[in-house]
N, C-alpha and C positions, 0 to 999 in steps of 0.2 A: 638682685640675683639671689635665688634661694640657696640656703646652706645645705650641704650634704649632711645626711643624718649623723655621720661620725664626726662632723665638725661642731656639733652642738655640745655645750658645756655639760649638760646633764648626762649625755651618753658617755662622754669622756670620763666624767667622775665615776660613773658606774663601772666602766672598763678598768680604771685604775684601782678602784676598791676591790673589784673581782680579782685582779692580779695580786693585790696586797693580802687578801684573805685566802687566796688559793693554797699556799703552803699549810696554813692552819687547817683548812678543809681536808687536804690530802692526808695530813697526820691524823686527823680525827677519823677519816674513812679507814685508814690503815689500822688504827687501834680498834675501831668498831668491828672491822672485818676479822681482826685477830681474836677478839672476844667471841664473836659469833662462831668462828671455826673451832675455838676451844670448847664452846658450849655444845656444838655438834659432835665434836670428838668425845666429849664426856657422855653424851646421849648414846652414841654408838657403842662406847665402852660398856655402858650399862646394859645395852641390848646383848652385847657379846658375853658379858658376865652371867646374865640370866640364861643364855643359851648353854654355856658351859655347865652351869649348875643343873639345868634340866636334863642334860645328856650325860651327867657324871656316872650314874649307875650303869647305863648302857655302855658307855665308854669303857668302864672297868671290866664288864663282861667280855666285850670284844677284844680288849687287850689280853685278858686272861685266856681267851680262846686261842688267839694266835700264838701266844707264848706256850700254851699247853700243846698245840699242834706241833710246834717245833720240837718240844721235848719228846713227845710220843714218836715222832719221826726218827729221832736219834736212838730211842730205845728199840724200835723195830729193827734197825740195822744191826744192833748188837745181839739180837735173838736168832740170827740166821733165819732158818725157815721153820720156826716153831709156831705153828698156827694156833695151837691150844694156848700157849703162853701169850701170844699176841692178843687173842680174844680176851683172856683174863685181864691183860693190861688195859684194854679198852673198857671192860666192865668195871674195873677198879676206878678208872677215871670218872665214869658216870656216877658211881656211888659217892665219890668224894666231891663231885661238882654237880649237885642236883639241878642247877639252872640249865644244864645241857641235856638234851633228850637222846642224842645218839653220837657215838664216836666210831669211826671205821677207817680202814686203810683200803684204798682202791688201787689195784695194780694197773699196769699199762694196758691190760686187756679189758678193763672196765668191770672186773668182777672183784667183789669184796668177800674174802674168806676169813678176814680178821676184823671183827667188829664187836660191839658191845651186846649185840643180839645173839651171837654164837651161831649164826647160820649164813650160808653163802647168799650173796645178793648180786643181781645183775644191774649195773648202773650205766651201761653203755648209752642209754637214751637220755641220761641226765645232762643238763646244760653245763653243769660244773665240769663233768668229765670231758665234754667236747672242748671247752675252753682250755682246760689244763693240757689236753693232748696237743692243741694248736700252739699254746704259749704257756709253758709251765712257770707260774709265778704265784705269789700269794694273792688271793682274791676272796671276795665275799659276794654271795648271791642270795637270792630269796626265792621261795616258792610257796604257793598257797597250800600245797599238799606234797610232802616229801615222799619219794618212792619207797623208802624203808620205814620211816617214822610215821608217815601218814598224817603229819601235823603241818600247820603253817609255821615254817621255820625260816631262819636266816642261816645260810651255810657258810662256814669258815673253811677255806681250803688252803693247805700248805703243802707245796711239792716236796718230795723226798728224792734225794740224789745219792747214788752210791758210785764212788769212783768217778764222779763227774757225769754219770749217766742217770737219766730220769727213769725211776722205777715205779712211780706212782705218787699218790698224795694222801695226806691225812685229811679227813672231812669231819667236822664237828657241827652238829645241828643245834642251833640255839632257838628255841621257840620264841615267837614274837611276843607271846603273852608274858614271858619272863624278862624280855628286854624292853618293856614299855618305858617311856620317858617318865621322869619324876618331876613334873613342872611345879614350881612354887614361885610364880611371877609376882613381883611387887611393882608398884608404880601405877600410873594412870592408864597404861596401855598393856595389851596382851598381844602375843603374836597370832597371826592368822593360822600358822601351822608350824610344826617342828618336824623335820624330815631327815631321815638317814638315807644317804645315797652312796653308791660305789663310784669308782672312777669312770665307769661307762655311763653314768647318769641314771642308772636303774634305781628306782625307789625301793629301798629295803624295808623301811618302816616309816609310818606317818602318824602324827598325833591326831589328825582329823581323818577324813575319808581318803584311803589310799588310792581310790580310783581317780580322784581329781588332784591328787598331790603333785603329779608330774606337771600339771598346767600352772602351778604356782612357782615353779622353778624359773630361774632367769632365762630369757631367750638367748642370751650369750652363754654358751655352755662349754667353753674350753676348760674342762676340769683339770687339765694339766698346768694351767696358769697359776701364777703366784696368788691369785685371789683365793684358791682352794688349798694351797699348801701351807698356809699359816693362819693363825687366828686373825680374822679380818671382818670388817663391816663395810658395806658399800650399798650404793643405790643403783637399781637397775629396773628394767621393765620385764614383767613375766611374759609367758607365752601368749597370754590373752591381751597383752598391751597395757596392763595395769601397772603403774609405778609402785615399786616396793622397796623396802629396806631389808637387806639380807645380812645375817650374822653367821659366819662360817666357823665351825670348830673342827679341825682335822683330827679324827679319832685315830686312824692309822694313816699317816700322810702317804698320799699316792694310791690309797686303797679304798678307804671309806671315810665319809665326812658326815657331820651333823650340821644341818642348815635350818635356821629359824627365819620365818618370813613375817615381816612386820608391816602393818598397813601404814601407808603414808598419811591417811586421814587422821589417825589417832596420835601420831608422833611427829613426823617430820613436817607435816603441813603446818602445824603450829610453829615448829621451828623455823620454817620458811617465812611465816608471817612475822615472827620475831626478828628473823634475819633481815627481812626487807625493812621492817620498822627501824631496826637499829642502823641500817645503812642509810635510810632516808632521814634520820634525825640530824646527822651532820649537814646534809644537804639543805634541810629545812633551816637549820641555824645559819648557814651561809646565806641563804636567800633572805631570811629575816634581817641579818646584819646589813646586807646590801640595801634593803628597803629602808631600814632605819637610818643608815648613813646617808642615803640619797635624800630622804625627806629632811634630814637635819641640814644637809648642804643646800637643799632647795629653799628651806625656810630662812637660813642665815645669809645665803649668797645669791642663789639663782633668781629668786623672785624679785629681789631688789635690782639685780642687773637687768632683768627684763623691763622693769619700770623705767630704769635709766635709759635703756635702749629705745623704748617707745617715746620717751621724752625727746631724745636726740633725733629720732626719725621724724617726729612731728615737726620739730624745728627745721630740719633739713628740707622737708617737703613744703611746708607752709610758712616758715619764718614766724610761727606762733610759738611763743615761749610760755610753758606752763609755770605755775607758781613755784618759786624756789623752795628748797627744804622739803621736797616731797618724800625723800627717803628718811629724813629725820622723824617724820610722823609715823613711819612704819617701823621705827626702832631698828634700823639697819646698823650694821657694824660701822665703827668710826671711819675706817678706811674708805668705805663706799660713800659715806656722807661727805667726806673730804673731796672725793672725786666729783660728786654732784655739785659741791660748792665751787670747785674749779670750773666745771662746765657752765654753771650759772654766771660766773664772772666773765668767762669767755663769750657767752651769748650776749651779755650786756655790752662788752666792748665791740663785738661784731655788729650789734644792732646800731650802736652810736656811729661807728665808722661807716656802715652802709648808708645810714641816713645822711651823713655828711657827704659821702661820695655822690649819692643821688642828687643832693642839693647842688653840689659843684657841677655835676653833669648837666643838670637842668639849666643852670646859669650859662654854661658853655654853649649849650644848644641855642639858648635865647640869643646870645651874643653872635653866634655864627649865622643864625637866621637873619639877624639884624644886618650883619655885614652883607649877606647875599641880597637882601632887600635893597640896601643902599647902592650896591654895585649895579643891580638891575635898574634902579631908578636913574643912576648916572649914565648907564649905557643907553637907556631909552631917551634921556635928555640929549646925548650926543647924536642919536639917530634922528631926533627931531630937528636939531641944528642942521644936520646933513640934508634932511628933507627940505628945509628952508633954502639951502643953497641950490638944491635941484630945481626948485620952482623959479629961482632968480636966474639960473643959468640959461642961456639961449643956445648953447652948443649941444647937439644931440649926443655926441661922444662923451662929453663931460657929464651929461646927465646919466648916461649909462654907467659910467665909472663910479659916480657918486652913489647911484642906486645899489651897485654891487657892494660898495663899502658899507652902505646902510644895512643891507641884508646880513653882512657879516657881523656888524655890531648888534643887530637885533637877534641874531642866532646866539651870540654870547649872552645877551640879556635873557633870552628864553631859558638857557641853561641855569642861570642864577635864579630865575623865577621858579623853576622846578625844584631847585635845591631849597628855596625858601619854603615851598609848600610841602616838601616831602617830610615824612615822619622820621626817616633815617638819613642823616647827613652823609653817611659813609658810602651811599650808593644811590643810583638813579635808575628808574625804569626807562629804557631807551625807547620803547614803543610810544609812550605819551610824549616824550621829548621830541622825537622825530616828527610825530604828527603835527605838533605845534609849529616846528620850524618849517616843515614842508608846506604847510598851509600858508604860512607867511611868505615864503620865497616864491611859491607858484603865483600868488596874487600879485607880488611885486614885479617879478621878472616876466611874466606872460604878457605880451602886448594886448592892448584892449580890443583891437579888431581881430585878434587871432584866438581861436579856440583849439583845444587839444584834449584827447582822451588821456587822463592821468589815472594810472592804476597803482595803488599803494598797498603793499603787503608787509605788515610789520608784526613780528611775533614778540612775545614777552621776553626781553633780555635785560639782565641787570648789569649796569656799568658803574665803575667807580668814577668820581669826578675827574680824575686824570684822563680817563678815556672818553667821558661824555663831551668835554670841550672840543678836542680835536675831531671827534666823530661829527659833532654838530656843524663845525666849520667845513669839514670835508663834504658833508651832505649839502651844505649851502652852495659850495663851489661846483659840485658835480651836477646838481639840479639846475643851477644857473647856466652852466655850459650846455646841458642837454636842451634847455629851452632856447638858448642862443643859436644852436646849430641844428635843431630838428627840422624836418621837412615832411611834406605830405607824400606818403607812398603812392605809387601808381595804382589807380583804381580805388583809392580810399578818399573819404570826405575830409578827413583832418588828420594831422599827425598824432603820434602817441608817445607817452613817457611811462616807463614802468620802474617803480622804486620798490626795493625789497630789503628787509632785514630779517633773516631767518637763522635759526639755530642749526648748526651743522654737527654739533656734538655736545657732550656734557660741559666742556670747557671752551667752546669756540662758537663763533657766529660769522655770518657773511652779509656784507652790505653791498648792494649793486644798484646802479642807475643805468638804464638803457633808453635810447630815444630812436625814433624812426628817421629815415633819410628819404629825401625826395627832391623834386625839381623846385618846388615853391620854397621861398624863404620867409623868414619871420616878419621882416619889416616891409620895406618899400620895393622889394624885388631885387635889391642888390645883395650879393653874397656877403655874409658877415665876415668881418676881419677881427683878428685877435693878436694880442701881444705875447701870448703863451704864458701869461702870469697865472691864469686859472689852473693850468696843468702843473705848474711849479708848486702852487699852493696845495693842490691835491696830493702831490708826492710828498710834500713837507708834512702835511697832516697825517698821511698814512705812515710816514716814518715815526711820528710821535706815537702812533698806535702799535709800533713794532712790526710793521708789515710793508708791503709794496703793492701799488695798484696794478691790476691786470686789465689791459685795454684790448678790446676786440672790436673789429670793424669789418663789415661786409657790405654788399650792395644795398641792403635794406635797413640795416641798423648799426648803431654804435653803442658800446657798453663799457662801463667801468666797474670792476669787481674788487672788493677788498675783503680778505679773510682776517678776522680779528680773534686773537686769543684773549679770553676773558681774564680779568685781573683776579688774583687770589683773594684780595680783600673784598671784592664784590661778591665772590662765591661764598665766602664765609658769612656774609650778611643776608644771603638769600632766605 
């Protein structure tokens, strides 16, 4: 029977080694993962530091702008409605802050009469005014051409409240040329772009082409999330589906941010390769350890056990013993060599004991065959003596009685003759035995001047000697009685006898003898007479077979049927 794959020694060794090395592998993976994460964190920190450094000058200007807008708003409230003084204040701010191009105060009507240019300006069409009117709060916008300055500027807007009421806002214009980034990137990689955006996602300034800068921003644009409210570095996909690494520097949290866009190809792709390599190294070590351990166990144990198994299987199948000391030549461990020596000693004892048993069995068979041969000869001698008595006797009834006794003796002799010639003494083939007995009984019991149709149907049935003897005697009595009492049916030329031994199941068979009935009798026209001894013997022999005969008689025939359960010993030897 084939072994299941998990029942094999090699598979079990690998499984146990895997379990044994698993904690070490997990620890190694954890440590490697920790190192990789730290390396990635350091890389992102470096990206973030370079972003902060590049946006430092711009960040200072924007912080300065919002701080100045708040101061200017407070100063306007203290001037009451002094337009001339307000404009002078705005002009003074521009003179002291040359990075800014314009400073103005816009009232709730969208008109600026207080500004650094000293002239009224209508800003109702400006996007900054519209947003401030809808939701007064600090904000920063950009425009390619300002309404008053006429330059490409970023607009800083700070609302002004008086008594809790919104009265307008301070607007400072910071030219984009003055707020350019100051990149000084070190290391093997450079960012794809450095972008300044407001909380609405509007691109205020870009290091590269402003027209395509918006496409480089993350597709996930919840600018109120924590990703944009603190210094952070993360990986995301831009609007075109390209994976990027983003470093976010909040210039004014919740208002404006600086975002650097790094290519995955130049930085994180190598990091991913390093990460995968670092993660694969412990796994590779684990696999190598398994392979080395397996081959070590295979060389030291498994291959020797396989040789020993082949040696045992060959002996079990063919009783051929290979040379002893097979494992010693292969330098197997001492324990396995000792197992082989024990097996070799056991094989020697089994071989000697088997040879002795076979010799004893052969002698027993020879003796039993000789016993059966002598019994057959003695029975045949008795039958010959009875035959001599038959020839000397002048009484017909006496002759008939002696012939029936002779048939019974010859039936027993036939059984012993079959046992003498059979290869197995524990069982007999009933078909050959009955054919010999029936041939002998029919020739002896059938009158010379009488002929009959004899039909014999015998199937192959194996019987034990305990069943063969009573069956042969029963067959002799049944056939003798059938010949004694048969008659020629009306319209037929001669009487008939039908004898059958058929299998009725795996463990059973049926023996039957039937004869015809008619007006004519077997001998000289007188009806045969009997003592009833034949029927008594048939019942006795059937009882020895563990059954009872079934008799059936009608106007045309008479039959005897016996159902026999086959002996277990005979079945075991089939």
